[in-house]
Steps between C-alpha positions, in 0.01 A plus 500: 500500500608736780295812547705798391413853609540763226604751764593357842335672793698622800350221709598228254852639468535499878379140516768406249765694690422312821516162322837598355626598846391165643675319214822697542501436877483131414803551273316361198518621141182551298594190301536291817171630637323417175626143509361454851145585392505367145503839333732683265761755602321764292174441683665547840668817374172634359316428826771682694478796261121517541434417138329166576234430758551228756257307720501499879577127496800557275627769739478253790674231295785734407533614862534138616775437248665822615497370860301802620356422845333840552140389453356848553721642226417216261126539554524877460677454166248234395218743578642739239414255222177441318370855453322509167325836526698818440453788741320827430834670433531311171268758341796738530747256338544703181462836673739503798854378550524130596675592828189687615289192437752275678472725805121478489504120480740461791300753702172321426626168640695631801364389841639823651662819367748739658613815320729793569521831316730795558403720204161378374169391647460119464311411183219316680434813707502762224190690396427516125583872494832443675588209268409709196722787615782254570480340156517843338856520631611179327810520280458482206158669520192283463213583266166582667347160416810323633465687827136395528587135434752512785257671733223248430744212553615648831142546619416138412810383689361667810206261505731249668458705820121487479426143397319255727820370663760774452863434592651674803661813359771705670619832356804686632499854359768760556396858575673607178243306297215661691632850434578440132247691287348329197223707346332797664423562866163325477666189354754493783233548765284228347794262497582558867135462601486174306803370691332573832178334387675190368714468813180434698436171317559203732747328268702816420789625714640838399798653679698817432875553530539869594800712410578512872572126496833581342692297241458130434629271229300519178577581138178698470353237269146388562478149645204266459545182703257222411482216747460153359321201656845403631796728561700361205230621259510864608559757225625858502436767242718809498430815302767602249527762229439231239200350681431254778735208555395174668754336730481156657862408583510388868787731597327802347169414666677493836660837427167666422336347805770667708449836325125483565554405864729799551251735337222358719712558809543867400128555437227642719234257616177477293299740719780757507545459125131566437517815714817607317333474158187677628717787625669530158158507335384788717805703401405491131 
C-alpha cells in the first residue's frame, strides 16, 4: 500500500509540484504517466498533491519517462524523498497556523537565505522582546499564551543561524524598519545592538537601504527568498495581512530575484550598514 501522509509537509508538497511540472512539460496526463510506471492515476495524483510518499528511485523512473535530461534537477528532487522524521516545528502543529510551520520547514532545508524588509526587522534577527512587542500588535489581538508560543517558535527558528553548518544569510533592511519602534526605548536599543552583533557572524551579510537611497520598486511586503539545491527549487515567502504565502512559480521567482537585486544595489555596504545602525543606537 502507498504511504499516505495525514498532513503533507511543505517539502513533500513541493516534491509533488515538481513532478507534476515535469509531467506537464512532457505533455502527459496523470493517467498516461501512471500507465508508464504500472501505477494508478489516483496514485500519481496523490503523489503530486503530496498525500503519498514516493521513493527516490520512483522519482528517477518518472523523470526518465518524462524525458527530463536535467540530471541535477532530478537528483535534487530525488533527495527530497525518504524523510521519515518530522522536524522540531511539529511540536507547534496544533498551536500555530500551518503556514508558519511551512515557512520553518522550507527555511530549515534552504542552502542559503536572502531576505528583505521595509517595515519590520527580519524574523531570524529579532530579539525576544522585539518579537513579543510585535505580536502584541497582531489583528485580531492574541492572548498572552498565544504570544509566548509565537515568540518561542521564532526563537527556535533562529537556531538555523547558529547550527554547525549554517546557511549563508543575507538581510536587506530599510531604514524605516530600523526606526520603527516596537516596545520601549530599551527594547529598540537592544534590537539594534543585536543586529550589529549578528552582522559580525561570518555567514551573515546585513545591509541597510537608507532613506537617502530614494525610491525603488517594492510593495513594502517582507520577502524571504530561500535558495534550493538547484535554481528551479528556490522558494519565496511574502508577508501578507492574512499570513505568509509561499511562491514557487518560475516567473514569480524571477520577479522577486530582480526586486532583491535592486534593493541590494540601493543599500550601503556591510561595514557602512553596521556603522549606520550603531549611529541610530547612540541616538536612542
